[in-house]
C-alpha positions as CSV (number, residue, x, y, z in Angstrom):
1,X,10.4,52.4,17.0
2,X,9.0,55.9,17.5
3,X,5.7,57.1,16.2
4,X,5.3,60.9,15.7
5,X,2.2,62.9,15.5
6,X,1.5,66.7,15.8
7,X,0.9,66.2,19.5
8,X,3.0,63.3,20.6
9,X,6.0,61.0,20.2
10,X,5.3,57.5,21.4
11,X,6.7,54.0,21.4
12,X,3.8,51.8,22.4
13,X,4.6,48.2,21.6
14,X,2.1,45.5,22.7
15,X,2.6,41.7,22.9
16,X,-0.7,39.9,22.6
17,X,-1.5,36.2,23.0
18,X,-4.9,35.0,21.8
19,X,-6.1,31.4,22.5
20,X,-8.9,29.6,20.8
21,X,-11.8,28.4,23.1
22,X,-10.7,25.4,25.2
23,X,-7.2,25.8,23.6
24,X,-8.4,23.8,20.6
25,X,-5.7,23.3,18.0
26,X,-7.7,24.8,15.1
27,X,-5.3,27.4,13.8
28,X,-3.8,25.2,11.2
29,X,-3.2,25.2,7.4
30,X,-5.7,27.4,5.5
31,X,-7.2,28.7,8.8
32,X,-3.8,29.9,9.9
33,X,-3.1,31.5,6.5
34,X,-6.4,33.3,6.5
35,X,-5.9,34.5,10.0
36,X,-2.6,35.9,9.0
37,X,-4.3,37.8,6.1
38,X,-7.0,39.2,8.4
39,X,-4.3,40.4,10.9
40,X,-2.3,42.0,8.0
41,X,-5.5,43.7,6.8
42,X,-6.1,45.2,10.3
43,X,-2.5,46.3,10.6
44,X,-2.8,48.2,7.3
45,X,-6.3,49.6,8.1
46,X,-5.3,51.0,11.5
47,X,-1.7,52.1,10.6
48,X,-0.2,49.7,13.2
49,X,3.4,48.5,12.7
50,X,3.6,44.8,12.8
51,X,6.8,43.7,14.6
52,X,6.2,39.9,14.9
53,X,3.4,37.4,14.3
54,X,3.4,33.7,15.0
55,X,0.4,31.6,14.6
56,X,0.6,28.3,16.4
57,X,-2.2,25.6,16.2
58,X,-3.5,26.6,19.7
59,X,-2.5,30.2,20.2
60,X,-1.3,33.4,18.4
61,X,1.6,35.7,19.4
62,X,1.1,39.2,18.0
63,X,3.6,42.1,18.6
64,X,2.5,45.4,17.3
65,X,3.4,49.1,17.6
66,X,0.2,51.1,17.9
67,X,-0.8,54.8,18.1
68,X,-1.6,56.5,21.3
69,X,-5.3,56.7,20.6
70,X,-5.9,53.0,20.4
71,X,-6.0,51.1,23.6
72,X,-4.8,47.5,23.9
73,X,-8.3,46.3,24.7
74,X,-9.6,47.9,21.4
75,X,-6.8,46.2,19.5
76,X,-7.7,42.8,21.0
77,X,-11.4,43.3,20.3
78,X,-10.8,44.3,16.7
79,X,-8.4,41.3,16.0
80,X,-10.5,38.7,17.8
81,X,-13.8,40.1,16.5
82,X,-12.9,40.3,12.9
83,X,-11.0,37.0,12.9
84,X,-13.9,35.1,14.6
85,X,-16.5,36.5,12.2
86,X,-14.6,35.9,9.0
87,X,-13.0,32.6,9.9
88,X,-16.3,31.0,11.2
89,X,-18.0,32.1,7.9
90,X,-15.3,30.7,5.7
91,X,-14.5,27.5,7.7
92,X,-17.7,25.8,8.8
93,X,-15.7,23.3,10.9
94,X,-15.0,26.2,13.4
95,X,-18.7,26.3,14.1
96,X,-18.3,23.1,16.2
97,X,-16.8,25.1,19.0
98,X,-19.1,27.6,20.8
99,X,-16.9,30.6,20.0
100,X,-13.6,30.8,18.2
101,X,-11.6,32.6,21.0
102,X,-11.4,32.3,24.7
103,X,-12.9,35.5,26.3
104,X,-9.5,36.3,27.9
105,X,-6.2,37.3,26.3
106,X,-2.7,38.3,27.4
107,X,-1.2,41.7,26.6
108,X,2.1,43.1,27.8
109,X,3.9,46.3,27.0
110,X,7.3,45.9,25.4
111,X,9.8,48.8,25.6
112,X,13.1,49.6,24.1
113,X,14.6,49.9,27.6
114,X,14.0,48.0,30.7
115,X,11.7,49.2,33.5
116,X,14.7,49.3,35.8
117,X,16.5,51.7,33.4
118,X,13.5,54.1,33.3
119,X,13.1,53.9,37.1
120,X,16.7,54.8,37.5
121,X,16.4,57.7,35.0
122,X,13.4,59.1,36.9
123,X,15.1,58.8,40.3
124,X,18.2,60.6,39.0
125,X,16.3,63.6,37.6
126,X,16.6,65.6,40.8
127,X,20.3,65.1,41.0
128,X,20.9,66.5,37.5
């Protein structure tokens, strides 16, 4: 999936995993549905392309294609920040844990070709 602007062509796909504080299984039923809505709103607002989303009781997998001017750390901050703020206001039971999310998160870049393929392509540039 390529994203084109006046200055660039990119394919930046990020796989995020977010975990509630102490890996509590709080992302269930209405909380999970509302979290999905919040993420969909952010996707629309920022012009991201959602590739996959899975909300499990104790973690979230989020695969998104993002523009070049938005760093993965910003994306994580926006998702976790808005979700925490809104979910804790709307679901008082979430106030029992000190914060909704663990301070850490996982992010990995996901490409359309393997790293080995790109490495070979670069190494073969001189011979072409």
